[in-house]
C-alpha positions as CSV (number, residue, x, y, z in Angstrom):
1,M,-21.5,-9.3,13.0
2,A,-21.8,-5.5,14.2
3,Q,-19.2,-3.0,13.8
4,N,-17.4,-1.4,16.1
5,L,-18.2,2.0,16.0
6,D,-15.9,3.6,18.9
7,V,-13.3,5.6,17.0
8,A,-11.9,8.2,19.0
9,R,-9.1,8.1,21.7
10,P,-10.1,8.8,25.2
11,Q,-8.2,12.3,25.7
12,R,-6.5,13.2,28.8
13,H,-6.5,16.8,30.1
14,Y,-3.1,18.0,30.5
15,T,-2.4,20.9,33.0
16,R,0.9,23.6,33.5
17,A,1.7,21.5,36.5
18,D,2.1,18.2,34.0
19,F,4.1,20.6,31.6
20,T,6.2,21.2,34.3
21,A,6.7,17.5,35.6
22,L,7.5,16.7,32.4
23,R,10.5,18.6,32.0
24,A,11.8,17.4,35.2
25,W,10.8,13.9,34.2
26,L,13.1,14.3,30.9
27,N,16.0,15.9,33.2
28,K,16.2,12.6,35.4
29,L,14.2,14.1,38.6
30,P,12.8,10.9,40.1
31,L,9.2,10.2,39.6
32,A,8.1,9.9,43.4
33,R,10.2,13.6,43.7
34,I,8.3,15.1,40.5
35,A,5.2,13.9,42.5
36,T,6.0,15.5,45.5
37,L,7.3,19.0,44.2
38,Y,4.4,19.5,41.6
39,Y,1.1,17.5,42.5
40,S,-1.1,17.4,45.9
41,E,-2.2,13.9,46.9
42,D,-5.8,15.3,45.8
43,D,-4.2,15.8,42.5
44,L,-2.9,12.5,41.8
45,D,-5.8,10.9,43.0
46,I,-7.9,12.6,40.7
47,L,-5.4,12.0,38.1
48,G,-5.8,8.1,38.8
49,C,-1.7,8.4,39.5
50,G,-1.4,6.6,42.9
51,S,1.9,5.5,42.0
52,P,4.9,6.7,40.4
53,A,4.8,4.2,37.6
54,A,1.3,5.8,36.9
55,L,2.6,8.9,36.7
56,G,5.3,8.2,34.8
57,A,2.7,6.7,32.3
58,R,0.9,10.0,32.1
59,L,3.9,11.8,31.4
60,D,5.1,9.4,28.6
61,D,1.9,9.9,27.2
62,L,1.9,13.7,27.0
63,R,5.7,13.5,25.7
64,D,4.6,11.3,22.9
65,Q,1.8,13.8,21.9
66,L,4.2,16.7,22.2
67,I,6.9,15.0,19.9
68,E,4.5,14.3,17.4
69,R,2.8,17.9,17.5
70,A,6.4,19.2,17.2
71,S,7.4,17.0,14.4
72,L,4.1,17.9,12.3
73,A,4.8,21.6,12.9
74,N,8.4,21.2,11.9
75,P,9.5,18.2,10.4
76,H,13.1,19.5,10.6
77,V,13.3,18.3,14.5
78,A,11.1,14.9,13.7
79,E,14.6,12.9,13.7
80,A,16.4,14.9,16.5
81,L,13.2,14.1,18.6
82,A,13.1,10.4,17.6
83,Q,16.7,10.2,18.7
84,A,16.0,12.1,22.1
85,R,13.2,9.7,22.7
86,R,15.0,6.6,21.9
87,S,17.9,7.6,23.9
88,Q,16.5,9.6,27.0
89,R,19.1,12.4,26.4
90,W,17.1,15.4,25.7
91,S,19.3,18.6,24.9
92,R,18.0,22.2,25.7
93,V,16.9,22.5,22.2
94,A,14.9,19.5,22.0
95,L,13.0,20.6,25.5
96,D,12.6,24.0,23.9
97,F,10.7,22.7,20.9
98,L,8.7,20.4,23.3
99,V,7.6,23.6,25.4
100,Q,6.5,25.0,22.1
101,A,4.2,22.5,21.6
102,A,2.7,22.7,24.8
103,D,2.2,26.6,24.6
104,R,-0.5,25.2,22.4
105,D,-4.3,24.6,23.8
106,M,-4.2,20.4,24.1
107,R,-7.9,20.6,24.8
108,A,-9.2,21.6,21.6
109,P,-8.1,19.7,18.2
110,R,-6.4,21.6,15.8
111,P,-5.6,21.2,12.1
112,A,-2.1,20.1,12.1
113,D,-2.6,17.7,14.8
114,A,-1.9,13.8,13.9
115,V,-4.7,12.0,13.5
116,S,-3.5,9.1,15.9
117,V,-3.5,11.8,18.6
118,W,-7.5,12.0,18.8
119,F,-8.1,8.5,17.2
120,K,-7.8,4.9,18.2
121,P,-4.4,3.3,16.7
122,R,-6.9,1.0,14.3
123,V,-8.6,4.3,12.8
124,A,-5.5,6.1,12.8
125,R,-3.7,3.5,10.5
126,S,-6.3,3.2,8.3
127,L,-6.3,6.9,7.6
128,K,-2.4,7.2,7.3
129,G,-2.3,4.2,5.1
130,E,-3.7,7.0,2.5
131,K,-1.2,9.4,3.9
132,L,-3.7,11.1,6.0
133,E,-1.2,12.2,9.0
134,T,-3.2,15.2,10.3
135,L,-6.9,16.1,10.7
136,A,-6.0,18.7,7.9
137,D,-5.2,15.9,5.6
138,L,-8.5,14.1,6.4
139,M,-10.8,17.2,6.4
140,A,-9.3,18.1,2.5
141,W,-9.6,14.3,1.6
142,I,-13.5,14.3,2.5
143,A,-14.0,17.9,1.0
144,A,-12.6,16.2,-2.0
145,R,-14.3,13.3,-2.1
146,G,-17.6,13.9,-1.1
147,A,-20.0,11.6,0.9
148,G,-18.2,8.4,-0.3
149,W,-14.7,9.8,1.1
150,W,-14.7,6.6,3.4
151,R,-14.8,3.9,0.9
152,P,-11.4,3.8,-0.3
153,L,-9.8,3.5,3.5
154,P,-9.8,-0.2,4.5
155,R,-11.3,-1.5,7.7
156,L,-12.9,2.1,8.3
157,G,-16.7,1.2,6.9
158,K,-19.7,3.3,6.6
159,G,-20.6,3.3,10.6
160,K,-17.2,4.4,11.6
161,A,-17.0,7.0,8.7
162,E,-20.2,8.6,10.2
163,V,-19.0,8.9,14.0
164,L,-16.0,10.5,12.3
165,I,-18.0,13.1,10.5
166,R,-19.9,13.8,13.6
167,W,-16.8,14.1,15.6
168,L,-15.2,16.6,13.5
169,Q,-18.4,18.7,13.0
170,E,-18.3,19.3,16.7
171,Q,-14.8,20.5,16.6
172,A,-15.7,23.0,13.8
173,A,-15.0,25.7,16.6
174,T,-11.1,24.9,16.0
175,L,-11.1,22.8,12.8
176,G,-13.5,24.9,10.7
177,P,-17.1,23.5,8.9
178,L,-17.1,20.6,6.7
179,P,-18.0,21.0,3.1
180,D,-21.7,19.8,2.0
181,L,-21.5,16.0,2.4
182,S,-24.9,15.2,0.1
183,P,-24.3,11.9,-1.9
184,V,-22.7,12.5,-5.2
185,L,-24.3,9.8,-7.4
186,P,-22.0,8.4,-10.1
187,L,-22.5,9.4,-13.5
188,P,-24.5,7.3,-15.9
189,V,-22.1,5.1,-17.9
190,T,-23.7,6.8,-21.4
191,P,-21.2,7.4,-24.2
192,V,-19.9,10.9,-24.0
193,L,-18.8,12.5,-27.5
194,L,-15.4,13.8,-27.6
195,D,-15.1,17.5,-29.0
196,P,-12.2,19.5,-28.7
197,A,-14.5,22.6,-28.5
198,E,-15.9,21.2,-24.8
199,P,-13.1,19.1,-23.5
200,V,-15.0,17.0,-21.2
201,L,-12.9,14.1,-19.7
202,V,-14.2,10.6,-19.4
203,P,-12.8,7.2,-19.3
204,L,-12.6,5.1,-21.8
205,E,-15.8,2.9,-21.0
206,R,-18.0,6.3,-21.9
207,V,-15.8,7.3,-24.8
208,S,-17.5,8.0,-28.5
209,L,-16.1,8.9,-31.6
210,A,-17.6,10.8,-34.5
211,G,-16.8,12.4,-37.9
212,E,-13.1,13.3,-38.6
213,L,-11.8,12.6,-35.2
214,D,-12.8,8.8,-35.0
215,G,-9.4,7.8,-36.9
216,S,-11.7,6.0,-40.0
217,L,-10.1,8.2,-42.3
218,G,-6.4,8.5,-40.4
219,S,-3.5,9.9,-42.2
220,N,-1.6,7.1,-41.2
221,R,-4.3,4.0,-41.7
222,S,-2.8,1.4,-43.7
223,P,-3.8,0.9,-47.2
224,A,-3.3,-2.7,-46.9
225,F,-5.8,-5.5,-46.0
226,C,-6.3,-5.2,-41.7
227,L,-6.3,-8.2,-39.8
228,V,-9.0,-6.7,-36.9
229,A,-12.8,-5.7,-37.6
230,A,-11.7,-2.3,-36.0
231,R,-13.2,0.2,-37.9
232,N,-11.8,3.5,-36.1
233,D,-9.5,4.2,-33.2
234,L,-11.6,3.2,-30.3
235,E,-12.4,-0.1,-31.7
236,A,-8.7,-0.7,-32.4
237,I,-7.9,0.7,-28.6
238,Q,-10.4,-2.2,-27.6
239,A,-9.4,-4.9,-29.6
240,Y,-5.8,-4.5,-28.2
241,L,-7.0,-4.4,-24.7
242,Y,-9.1,-7.8,-25.3
243,K,-5.5,-9.6,-25.9
244,F,-5.4,-9.0,-22.0
245,R,-8.8,-10.0,-21.3
246,A,-7.2,-12.8,-18.6
247,Q,-4.5,-10.6,-17.1
248,D,-6.3,-8.0,-15.3
249,K,-3.7,-6.2,-13.9
250,T,-2.0,-5.5,-16.9
251,R,-5.1,-4.8,-19.1
252,R,-6.1,-2.1,-16.4
253,A,-2.6,-0.3,-16.2
254,Y,-2.6,-0.4,-20.5
255,Q,-5.9,0.8,-20.4
256,K,-5.2,4.0,-18.4
257,E,-2.7,4.6,-20.3
258,L,-4.5,4.1,-23.6
259,E,-7.1,6.2,-22.7
260,R,-5.2,9.4,-21.3
261,F,-3.3,9.3,-24.7
262,L,-6.9,9.2,-26.8
263,L,-7.9,12.0,-24.5
264,W,-5.1,13.9,-25.5
265,C,-5.0,13.6,-29.1
266,I,-8.5,15.1,-29.6
267,H,-8.4,17.5,-26.9
268,K,-4.7,18.8,-27.0
269,A,-3.8,17.7,-30.4
270,R,-7.3,17.9,-32.0
271,K,-6.1,15.0,-34.1
272,P,-7.3,11.6,-34.4
273,L,-5.1,9.0,-32.6
274,S,-4.4,7.5,-36.0
275,S,-2.9,10.8,-37.5
276,V,-0.5,11.7,-34.7
277,L,2.8,12.0,-35.8
278,V,6.6,11.9,-34.0
279,D,5.9,15.6,-33.3
280,H,2.6,14.9,-31.3
281,C,4.3,12.2,-29.6
282,E,7.0,14.3,-28.8
283,R,4.6,16.8,-27.0
284,Y,2.6,14.0,-25.5
285,K,5.7,12.9,-23.6
286,D,6.3,16.5,-22.2
287,F,2.6,16.7,-21.0
288,L,3.4,13.6,-18.9
289,A,5.6,15.6,-17.0
290,A,3.5,18.6,-16.5
291,P,-0.4,17.5,-17.4
292,D,-2.5,20.5,-17.1
293,P,-4.0,21.0,-13.6
294,D,-7.7,20.5,-14.7
295,W,-6.4,17.2,-15.7
296,C,-5.6,16.2,-12.6
297,G,-7.5,15.1,-9.3
298,I,-7.2,12.6,-6.4
299,K,-8.5,9.0,-6.9
300,A,-12.1,8.8,-7.5
301,L,-15.0,6.9,-8.4
302,R,-14.4,6.0,-12.5
303,F,-17.7,6.9,-13.6
304,G,-18.3,9.7,-11.3
305,P,-17.9,13.6,-12.0
306,R,-14.4,14.0,-9.9
307,W,-12.9,11.8,-12.1
308,R,-9.6,12.9,-13.7
309,P,-6.9,10.8,-16.3
310,F,-4.2,11.9,-13.9
311,V,-3.5,12.2,-10.1
312,G,-0.5,14.8,-10.8
313,P,2.6,14.6,-12.9
314,L,4.5,11.7,-13.7
315,S,7.7,10.6,-12.5
316,P,10.3,10.0,-14.8
317,A,10.2,6.3,-14.4
318,S,6.7,6.5,-15.2
319,Q,7.0,8.4,-18.3
320,R,9.1,6.1,-19.7
321,Y,6.8,3.3,-18.7
322,T,3.8,5.2,-20.6
323,V,6.3,5.6,-23.9
324,T,7.0,2.0,-23.4
325,I,3.4,1.1,-23.3
326,L,2.6,3.4,-26.0
327,R,5.5,2.3,-28.2
328,G,4.3,-1.4,-27.8
329,F,0.6,-0.6,-28.8
330,F,1.3,1.5,-32.1
331,A,3.7,-1.4,-32.6
332,W,0.6,-4.3,-32.7
333,L,-1.5,-1.5,-34.9
334,V,1.1,-1.7,-37.5
335,E,1.3,-5.3,-37.4
336,V,-2.3,-5.8,-37.8
337,R,-2.1,-3.6,-40.7
338,Y,-4.5,-0.9,-39.0
339,L,-1.8,1.9,-39.1
340,A,1.1,2.1,-42.0
341,G,3.9,3.3,-39.5
342,N,4.6,3.6,-35.8
343,P,5.4,7.3,-35.0
344,W,6.6,6.1,-31.4
345,V,9.6,4.5,-32.7
346,A,11.2,7.8,-33.1
347,V,10.4,8.9,-30.0
348,G,13.4,8.7,-27.1
349,D,12.6,7.3,-23.6
350,P,12.5,9.9,-21.0
351,P,15.8,10.0,-19.3
352,V,15.8,7.7,-15.8
353,A,18.2,8.0,-13.2
354,R,19.2,4.1,-12.4
355,A,20.2,3.8,-8.9
356,M,22.9,0.6,-8.2
357,A,19.6,-0.7,-6.4
358,P,15.7,0.3,-7.0
359,L,14.5,1.8,-4.0
360,Q,11.8,-0.9,-3.5
361,L,14.5,-3.5,-1.8
362,D,15.0,-0.6,0.8
363,K,12.0,-1.9,2.1
364,A,13.2,-5.8,2.1
365,L,13.3,-6.9,5.7
366,N,17.2,-7.3,7.3
367,R,17.8,-10.8,8.6
368,E,17.7,-10.5,12.0
369,L,14.0,-8.8,11.4
370,W,13.2,-11.5,9.5
371,E,14.8,-14.0,11.7
372,K,12.7,-12.3,14.8
373,L,9.3,-12.9,13.0
374,A,9.9,-16.6,11.2
375,R,11.8,-18.7,13.4
376,L,10.1,-21.3,15.3
377,D,8.8,-19.3,18.8
378,G,9.3,-16.3,16.9
379,L,7.3,-12.9,16.8
380,L,4.7,-15.0,14.7
381,D,4.1,-17.6,16.7
382,Q,3.8,-15.7,19.7
383,L,1.3,-13.9,18.1
384,C,-0.7,-16.7,17.1
385,A,-0.2,-18.5,20.6
386,T,-1.3,-15.1,22.9
387,A,-3.9,-13.6,20.3
388,E,-7.8,-13.8,21.9
389,P,-9.5,-16.7,20.6
390,G,-11.6,-15.4,18.0
391,R,-8.2,-13.8,15.8
392,Q,-6.1,-17.0,16.4
393,A,-7.4,-18.1,13.0
394,Q,-6.5,-15.0,11.6
395,Y,-3.1,-14.9,12.7
396,R,-2.5,-17.9,11.6
397,L,-3.4,-17.4,8.1
398,V,-1.0,-14.4,7.8
399,R,1.8,-16.2,9.3
400,A,1.2,-18.9,6.7
401,V,1.1,-16.0,4.0
402,L,3.9,-14.0,5.3
403,L,6.0,-17.6,5.5
404,L,5.1,-18.7,2.1
405,L,6.2,-15.1,0.4
406,G,9.3,-14.4,2.8
407,Y,10.7,-18.2,1.9
408,T,9.9,-18.4,-1.6
409,G,9.7,-14.7,-3.2
410,L,6.5,-15.2,-4.7
411,R,4.5,-12.0,-5.8
412,R,1.0,-11.6,-3.7
413,E,-0.9,-12.2,-7.2
414,E,1.0,-15.8,-7.4
415,A,0.3,-16.5,-3.7
416,A,-3.5,-15.7,-4.2
417,H,-3.9,-17.8,-6.9
418,A,-1.7,-20.7,-5.5
419,T,-3.9,-24.4,-5.0
420,R,-3.4,-27.3,-3.2
421,N,-2.8,-29.8,-6.3
422,H,0.0,-27.9,-7.3
423,L,1.9,-28.6,-3.9
424,R,3.9,-31.9,-3.6
425,P,6.8,-33.2,-1.4
426,L,10.0,-34.0,-2.9
427,R,10.5,-37.6,-2.4
428,A,13.3,-38.5,0.3
429,H,14.6,-35.2,0.3
430,P,17.0,-34.9,3.3
431,A,15.7,-31.2,4.3
432,G,12.0,-32.2,3.9
433,L,11.3,-29.8,0.8
434,W,7.9,-29.7,-1.1
435,E,7.7,-27.8,-4.4
436,L,5.3,-25.5,-5.5
437,D,4.1,-24.8,-9.4
438,V,2.7,-21.2,-9.7
439,L,1.6,-19.4,-12.6
440,G,3.1,-16.0,-12.6
441,K,3.9,-13.1,-15.0
442,R,3.7,-13.5,-18.7
443,N,1.3,-16.7,-18.1
444,R,4.7,-18.9,-17.2
445,W,4.7,-21.6,-14.6
446,R,7.6,-21.8,-12.6
447,T,8.6,-24.0,-9.4
448,V,9.6,-22.5,-6.1
449,F,10.4,-24.7,-3.1
450,L,9.0,-24.8,0.4
451,P,10.7,-25.4,3.8
452,P,8.9,-27.9,6.2
453,R,8.3,-24.7,8.1
454,V,5.9,-22.9,6.0
455,V,4.2,-26.4,5.2
456,A,3.5,-26.7,8.5
457,A,2.2,-23.1,9.0
458,L,-0.3,-23.9,5.9
459,D,-1.4,-27.0,7.5
460,A,-2.2,-25.2,10.7
461,H,-4.1,-22.6,8.2
462,W,-6.0,-25.7,6.9
463,Q,-7.1,-27.0,10.0
464,D,-8.4,-23.8,11.1
465,R,-10.6,-23.9,7.6
466,E,-11.7,-27.5,8.7
467,Q,-10.4,-28.7,5.1
468,D,-7.9,-31.7,4.7
469,F,-4.5,-30.3,3.8
470,S,-2.9,-34.1,3.2
471,N,-5.5,-34.5,0.2
472,P,-2.8,-33.6,-2.5
473,G,-5.4,-33.3,-5.5
474,V,-7.8,-30.8,-4.1
475,E,-8.1,-27.8,-6.2
476,L,-8.6,-25.2,-3.3
477,A,-6.4,-22.2,-2.9
478,L,-3.5,-22.5,-0.3
479,I,-4.5,-19.4,1.3
480,S,-8.2,-18.6,2.0
481,P,-10.2,-16.2,4.4
482,V,-11.2,-17.3,7.6
483,L,-13.3,-14.5,8.6
484,I,-15.8,-13.6,6.0
485,P,-17.0,-10.0,5.8
486,P,-20.7,-9.6,6.2
487,T,-21.5,-8.8,2.6
488,E,-23.5,-10.7,0.1
489,S,-20.5,-11.1,-2.1
490,A,-18.2,-12.2,0.2
491,R,-20.7,-14.7,1.7
492,N,-21.5,-16.0,-1.8
493,K,-17.9,-16.7,-2.6
494,H,-16.4,-17.9,0.8
495,L,-19.4,-19.6,2.6
496,D,-21.0,-23.0,1.2
497,A,-25.0,-22.0,0.6
498,D,-26.2,-25.2,2.1
499,D,-24.1,-25.9,5.4
500,G,-22.4,-22.2,5.8
501,S,-19.1,-24.3,5.5
502,L,-15.9,-22.3,4.3
503,T,-15.7,-23.3,0.6
504,G,-11.7,-22.8,0.3
505,N,-11.7,-20.1,-2.7
506,G,-8.8,-17.5,-2.6
507,F,-8.2,-14.1,-1.6
508,S,-8.1,-11.5,-4.3
509,P,-4.8,-9.9,-4.6
510,D,-5.7,-7.2,-2.7
511,G,-7.3,-8.7,0.0
512,L,-4.4,-10.5,0.8
513,Y,-2.5,-7.3,0.8
514,R,-5.1,-6.0,3.0
515,A,-4.9,-9.0,5.2
516,V,-1.1,-9.1,5.8
517,K,-1.2,-5.4,6.3
518,T,-3.1,-5.6,8.9
519,V,-1.0,-7.7,11.0
520,L,2.2,-6.1,10.3
521,L,0.9,-3.1,11.6
522,R,-0.4,-4.8,14.5
523,L,2.8,-6.0,15.3
524,A,4.6,-2.9,14.6
525,D,2.6,-1.3,17.4
526,D,2.2,-4.3,19.8
527,P,4.4,-3.3,22.9
528,R,5.0,-6.9,23.6
529,A,6.9,-7.4,20.9
530,E,11.1,-7.4,21.4
531,L,11.3,-5.1,18.4
532,E,13.7,-1.8,18.0
533,P,12.1,1.4,17.1
534,D,13.6,1.0,13.4
535,E,12.7,-2.3,13.3
536,R,9.1,-1.2,14.1
537,N,9.1,1.4,11.2
538,A,10.4,-1.2,8.7
539,L,7.2,-3.3,9.4
540,R,5.2,-0.6,9.2
541,R,6.6,0.2,6.0
542,A,6.5,-3.3,4.7
543,A,3.7,-4.9,2.6
544,P,3.7,-8.4,0.8
545,H,6.1,-7.2,-1.8
546,A,8.8,-6.4,1.0
547,L,8.6,-10.3,1.4
548,R,9.9,-10.9,-2.0
549,H,12.7,-8.9,-1.8
550,T,13.7,-10.0,1.8
551,F,14.1,-13.3,0.0
552,G,15.9,-12.1,-2.9
553,T,18.6,-10.2,-0.7
554,R,18.5,-13.2,1.7
555,A,19.4,-15.6,-1.2
556,A,22.1,-13.4,-2.8
557,A,23.8,-12.9,0.6
558,Q,24.0,-16.9,1.0
559,E,25.3,-16.9,-2.8
560,L,22.3,-18.7,-4.1
561,P,23.7,-19.6,-7.7
562,L,22.1,-16.5,-9.7
563,D,20.5,-18.9,-12.4
564,V,18.9,-20.9,-9.5
565,L,17.8,-17.3,-8.3
566,Q,16.3,-16.2,-11.5
567,R,14.5,-19.0,-12.1
568,V,13.0,-19.1,-8.5
569,L,11.8,-15.5,-8.6
570,G,10.6,-15.5,-12.3
571,H,13.0,-12.8,-13.5
572,A,12.9,-12.5,-17.3
573,S,16.2,-11.4,-17.2
574,L,19.4,-12.1,-15.1
575,Q,20.0,-8.4,-15.0
576,T,17.1,-8.1,-12.8
577,T,18.4,-10.7,-10.5
578,T,21.7,-9.2,-10.2
579,I,19.9,-5.9,-8.6
580,Y,20.2,-8.3,-5.1
581,V,23.5,-9.0,-5.6
582,Q,24.1,-5.1,-6.0
583,A,21.9,-4.6,-3.0
584,E,23.8,-6.9,-0.9
585,R,27.1,-5.8,-1.8
586,R,25.9,-2.2,-0.9
587,R,24.7,-3.3,2.1
588,S,27.8,-5.1,3.2
589,I,30.1,-1.9,2.4
590,E,28.0,0.2,4.7
591,E,28.0,-2.5,7.7
592,M,31.9,-2.7,7.3
593,G,32.1,0.8,7.1
594,K,30.2,1.2,10.4
595,F,32.4,-1.7,12.0
596,F,35.9,0.2,11.0
597,G,34.2,3.4,12.2
598,Q,34.0,2.2,15.5
599,G,37.9,1.4,15.8
């Protein structure tokens, strides 16, 4: 399928008459009167504003563009302007901010302009997903990443990227020139000998150790018989990571922390990893909070020249996580008799302020919004029913995912890997419940329960796949793509080589994330959806994990026994589950405060 390369929004050109008319419109002057005062009949005809409604739409668009410009120029007024827009009550101060924004030239893009002013909504959402809010942000991103700048951005693609580059080059008079975008080829995956005299930073796959820095003669090496075949520190790290070969997400997280520490040991401590002492570990803990600038960089190709171990300083929570991983790694080295002792046992955890409820719970959808989405004939059903025919199957797919996550509390990895043969009805259950066995964290199976609403959504999704949902023994993914990208790997995975039918293979967790996020953003921006502004913002922030928190907070609000909730969510500790009770109590206090405040 050919890629739609139309990325730029059609730009309206506004005049001083428009700005004057806007002030009158915000001061509640009738549109018919505004048309008479500030425009001639020929002006209105040229602008395509033959009716008061068309003129109102033009002024609303101008107002929204000016709000976005003013908010970016001065974030302190963003909430005031948003509130004025919601209430349609414009103070003199708010109007003055809009007038200041209007004084700037609206015909040419400026670095501080929001990407949503100049690019179509789908493109703007893709950019904003990586925190690229302004044209300046976009240009800095391109300058840092070079020719492959577009690859991490979902649903953008090479074609759209080339159109964006041409557009930015055409606006060089106001935006400035773009840097040289000659392709930066990945470095060959060849070993690099780490040497403190030449501190080259490379990922673990390219690390080579030799001589006194390889750890074969480290001062902390155990004299006892070693239970692994590792001859040096690099081989010891590889042996440890091999433990997690079936847990790709965990293995990648651990590898990142171990390669950082190994690089630090060689280049900063100038010691092999198997010779570090407690004081070295304390120094590394300080380094995590303030890594050297040349150790930091944006996310880049792992084997490219721009790769760096850090994006920036780690938060206290991330520092604590790193220390925990390293302490566990060294404990394993002692257990297998590679090291004689674990220096990390004497290192304290970085202090982390513990909130009553983690910040992630703030992303949970509140009860009213969840009901708007999930009920019969709610927003998800309406979206599926009113979408263009070529998109209905995709929306039914995401409806099934959202209901599955929101009614069970599954993690996205668990939903991506769930299969039909592990789903079965509970016989003669009055509520018509089904049960699903899923493999969760720590390779532990658990059972979650699905109401008929979710099963019906899954059945509709399977009909789109032209596969038999009623067959309980089939080992196909519960959720599987219905729109297949035109790439060789996607076709090989999801299309049968003989007849082109869907194979029923599942999503990757990241692919499932992108599918859900795209539809949530679509709903948030749909003018037909009956949503309040704060509900639209909640959908824009939401991601699959927000549905897990939505389930947890709803279950706590309805006083589901904590031991049941713990088992369903797959929490190792009951203390983690109680967070949802604390969050619900906090919300109750806030709501009661609002209630009594009305008196």
